[in-house]
NUKE-365010 format. One record per residue (C-alpha): residue number from 1; residue in one letter; y negated, x, z. Coordinates in Angstrom, 1 decimal, m for minus. Layout:
<atoms>
ATOM|NUM|a|Y|X|Z .
...
</atoms>
This chain:
<atoms>
ATOM|1|m|0.1|0.0|0.1 .
ATOM|2|k|m3.5|1.2|m1.0 .
ATOM|3|w|m5.8|1.0|1.8 .
ATOM|4|p|m9.8|0.7|1.4 .
ATOM|5|f|m10.3|2.2|4.6 .
ATOM|6|h|m10.2|5.4|3.5 .
ATOM|7|e|m10.1|5.3|m0.2 .
ATOM|8|s|m13.1|3.5|m1.0 .
ATOM|9|h|m16.8|4.5|m0.5 .
ATOM|10|d|m17.5|1.0|0.3 .
ATOM|11|r|m18.2|1.5|4.1 .
ATOM|12|t|m19.3|m2.0|4.5 .
ATOM|13|p|m18.0|m4.2|7.7 .
ATOM|14|e|m16.5|m6.4|5.5 .
ATOM|15|t|m14.0|m3.6|4.6 .
ATOM|16|a|m13.2|m3.1|8.2 .
ATOM|17|l|m12.6|m6.7|8.6 .
ATOM|18|h|m10.2|m6.9|5.2 .
ATOM|19|l|m8.1|m3.8|6.8 .
ATOM|20|a|m7.7|m5.7|10.0 .
ATOM|21|m|m6.6|m8.8|8.1 .
ATOM|22|d|m4.3|m6.5|5.8 .
ATOM|23|a|m3.1|m5.3|8.9 .
ATOM|24|i|m2.2|m8.4|10.7 .
ATOM|25|a|m0.8|m10.1|8.1 .
ATOM|26|q|1.6|m7.5|7.5 .
ATOM|27|v|2.7|m7.3|11.4 .
ATOM|28|s|3.0|m11.1|11.4 .
ATOM|29|g|5.2|m11.1|8.2 .
ATOM|30|n|2.4|m12.3|6.1 .
ATOM|31|a|2.2|m15.8|8.0 .
ATOM|32|w|m1.6|m15.3|8.4 .
ATOM|33|g|m4.1|m14.0|5.8 .
ATOM|34|t|m2.7|m16.2|2.6 .
ATOM|35|v|m5.0|m18.5|0.9 .
ATOM|36|e|m3.4|m21.5|2.1 .
ATOM|37|s|m4.2|m19.7|5.8 .
ATOM|38|p|m6.6|m17.6|6.0 .
ATOM|39|i|m7.3|m15.1|9.3 .
ATOM|40|p|m10.2|m16.6|10.8 .
ATOM|41|p|m12.7|m13.6|12.3 .
ATOM|42|q|m13.4|m15.3|15.1 .
ATOM|43|a|m9.2|m16.2|16.3 .
ATOM|44|f|m8.1|m14.0|19.0 .
ATOM|45|l|m5.1|m11.5|18.3 .
ATOM|46|g|m2.5|m13.4|21.0 .
ATOM|47|a|m4.0|m16.6|21.9 .
ATOM|48|d|m4.5|m17.7|18.4 .
ATOM|49|l|m2.6|m15.9|15.9 .
ATOM|50|g|0.7|m15.7|18.6 .
ATOM|51|l|0.9|m11.7|18.0 .
ATOM|52|s|2.7|m10.2|21.3 .
ATOM|53|s|1.9|m6.8|22.9 .
ATOM|54|l|4.6|m5.5|21.1 .
ATOM|55|a|2.8|m7.0|17.7 .
ATOM|56|v|m0.3|m5.6|18.8 .
ATOM|57|a|0.9|m2.3|19.5 .
ATOM|58|r|2.7|m2.0|16.1 .
ATOM|59|l|m0.5|m3.4|14.3 .
ATOM|60|a|m2.5|m0.5|16.1 .
ATOM|61|g|0.4|2.1|14.5 .
ATOM|62|i|m0.1|0.7|11.1 .
ATOM|63|l|m4.0|1.3|11.7 .
ATOM|64|n|m3.6|4.7|12.9 .
ATOM|65|q|m1.3|5.6|10.0 .
ATOM|66|h|m4.4|4.9|7.7 .
ATOM|67|g|m6.9|6.2|9.9 .
ATOM|68|g|m6.6|9.8|9.6 .
ATOM|69|t|m5.2|12.8|11.6 .
ATOM|70|k|m6.2|11.6|15.0 .
ATOM|71|p|m5.2|8.7|16.3 .
ATOM|72|l|m7.8|6.0|16.7 .
ATOM|73|p|m9.3|5.4|20.6 .
ATOM|74|f|m7.9|2.1|21.0 .
ATOM|75|h|m8.1|2.3|24.6 .
ATOM|76|k|m11.8|1.6|24.0 .
ATOM|77|l|m10.7|m1.8|22.2 .
ATOM|78|f|m8.7|m2.8|25.1 .
ATOM|79|v|m10.6|m1.9|28.1 .
ATOM|80|s|m14.2|m3.2|28.9 .
ATOM|81|p|m17.4|m1.1|29.6 .
ATOM|82|e|m16.9|m2.2|33.1 .
ATOM|83|g|m13.5|m0.8|33.2 .
ATOM|84|s|m11.0|m4.3|33.2 .
ATOM|85|l|m8.5|m4.8|31.0 .
ATOM|86|r|m9.1|m7.3|27.8 .
ATOM|87|h|m5.8|m9.0|27.6 .
ATOM|88|d|m7.2|m10.2|24.3 .
ATOM|89|v|m9.6|m9.4|21.4 .
ATOM|90|r|m10.8|m11.2|18.5 .
ATOM|91|v|m10.0|m10.1|15.0 .
ATOM|92|s|m14.0|m9.2|14.4 .
ATOM|93|d|m13.7|m7.2|17.7 .
ATOM|94|l|m10.7|m5.4|16.1 .
ATOM|95|a|m12.9|m4.9|12.5 .
ATOM|96|a|m15.9|m3.8|14.3 .
ATOM|97|f|m14.1|m1.0|16.2 .
ATOM|98|l|m12.5|0.0|13.2 .
ATOM|99|e|m15.8|0.1|11.5 .
ATOM|100|q|m17.0|2.0|14.5 .
ATOM|101|h|m14.6|4.7|15.0 .
ATOM|102|r|m13.7|5.3|10.5 .
ATOM|103|n|m17.0|7.1|10.3 .
ATOM|104|t|m16.0|9.5|13.5 .
ATOM|105|p|m14.9|13.0|12.0 .
ATOM|106|r|m11.6|13.7|13.0 .
ATOM|107|l|m11.0|17.5|13.3 .
</atoms>
């Protein structure tokens, strides 16, 4: 699969959103992300899309495979600034995380 995340010079938030949606569709067996059933950006990964913690870990692995040589800092996505654990995140939160960290140089 060709991922637009690093292969494209298009650095818009929409690119990160599409990457997140493609990876979610892959993890969920394409149940979501089809024309008949698009993934809403405001949907929660667990509560709305039904992804288990194992599926979210798999999602992180898929995104890391295409994120460069250094793992993405997913702990920043799942831990609030106050230090409490977030039990669920929205698709739009995941996309914003990808947008923020994809331009970070990886050594």
